[in-house]
N, C-alpha and C positions, 0 to 999 in steps of 0.2 A: 348222705351224712350231714347231720346238722350238729354244730357245736357252738357253745356259748362264746368261744374264743374268736369267732368270726365277726365280732363286734356288731352283731344284730341285736335288736331289742328282744328282751325275753318274752316272746310270744309263742303261741303254739303253731307248729309247722305242719301238723298232720291231724288236725281235729282231735287231739288228745286233751285230756283234762290236766295232766301234768305238763307244765311248761318249763322250758329251759330258763335257768335263773331262779326258778321258784323252789321253795323247799319241798322235798319229797314227803308225801303223806306217810306217817308212821303206821306200822302194822306188826302183827305177830301171827305167824303161821306155823303149822306143824311141819317137820321135816320127814322125809321118807325114812330117815334113820331113827325116828322116835322123838327127840327133843323138839321144843317149840323155839322159834327164832324171832327176835324182835329187831326191827330196823334201828330203833334209837340206840340199842346196845352196840350194834355193829358199827354205827357211825362214829361212836366214841373211839374206835380203833383205827379209823382212816377211811379212805374212799370205799364205796360200795358199788358193785356192778350188779344190776338186776336184769335178768333175761326172761321174759314171758314167752312160753312155748306151749304147743299142743302136740300130743302123740301122733295125731293123724296128719300133721302139717308137713308137706314135702320140703319146704325151705328149712323147717326145724330139723328134719332128718339130715339135710345137707350140712347144716351148721354144727350139728352135734360133735363130730370129731374135732372141729376147730375149737369148740368150747372146752373139750377135754384137753386139748393141747395148751390152751390159755391157762387153764387151771394147773396143769402140771408145770408149766414154765415159771409160775409165780406162786407156788403153793406155800401157804402159811407164812407169808412175809409182808405184813403191814397193810393188807387190804382184805375185803370181804367180797366173795363172788357167790351169788345165789341165783339159781334158776327157779322159776316159778311155773309149776305145771298147772295149766288151766284144765286139768283132767282130774279124775278121782285117783286115789292111791293105786288101784290095780292097773289102770292104763299107764300111769306114770312109771310104775315098777317095770312093766313090760317094755316100755320105751327105753328105760335105763339099761335093762338086760340086753335088748336087741341091738342097741347102739353102742354098747360098751361105754356108757356115759359116766364120767367121773365127777363133774361139778356137784355141789350140794343142791339137792332138789327139795323145794318147799311145795306143799300141796295146797292149791287154791280152789280146786274143784271138789265137789260140784257147785258150791255156793258162789264162787267167784267174787267174794267180797273185796279182795285186794285188787283184782282186775277191774272191778267197778270204780275203785278209787283212782287208778292210774289210767284206765281206758285206753290200753294200747291199740293203735290203729290196725295192727296185723300181728301175725306171729311168724317168726320171732320178732320181738321188740326189745331193744336194749335201752337201759337208763343208767348213766354213770352219775353217781351222786358224790360230789367232792366236798371235803370239809370247808366250811365257811363260804361255799359257793352254791350249794344246792345242786340241782340237776344241771349238768354241764354238757351232756351229750344225750341225744335221743335219736335212735336209728331203728328202722324196721326193715325186715327182710334179711336175706343173706347178702352181705356186703363185705368183700375182702378188704377194701380200703378201710372201712370202719373197724374191722377186727384188728387190723394192724395198727390203727390209730389207738385203739383201746390198749393194745399191748405196749405201745410207746408210753402212754400215760401211766400205766401200771408200773412199768420199768422205772419211770421217773419217781414215782411215789415210793417205791420199794428200794431204790438205789441199786437195782439189779441191771444187768446188761439186757438190752432189747432183744426179744426173740420174735422173729417173723412167724406169725401164726398162720397166715394165709398166703402161701407163695403163689405168684401169678401163673406159674407153669405146672400146677398140680392136677390139671385135667378138669377142674370145675370152672364154671363161668365166674366172672368177677362180681356179678350181681344176680340175684334171683328174688323177685318180689315175694313177700310173705302172704 
């Protein structure tokens, strides 16, 4: 887990192009639900969480129910949560169906133009973009501590009570690399 609040200089911790403390590159992508989504519009409404994933990724399958839980805990209350499929629409739809996945899904495959901008080191990779601060968190792989930290931050932004997204005793390991 890497966060800007650890008082480290804004440098790249995992060979990524997007660095903590830097501004996140703007993009527009189609959603599986039809409309196109633009980052600059979402940022006007508050913090934005982006999660890059692939349908064939084991860690992505492991994190899917936690992402659904995160979405349901703070749905429609002052933040934006998008997952970015590095697959084409057919593979992304299959993943959504098989995993019972609820977060908004934007499709970056097969061209991977947004993935090329962000250059995530693995899948899944999370980027939290906060108003006035740019990218304040970047984490890759399945990480329960990071999921719960994201939940705390979103609870703070939304004025909601904190919801533990990833309990320690739920049968999954605390970390799985992507």
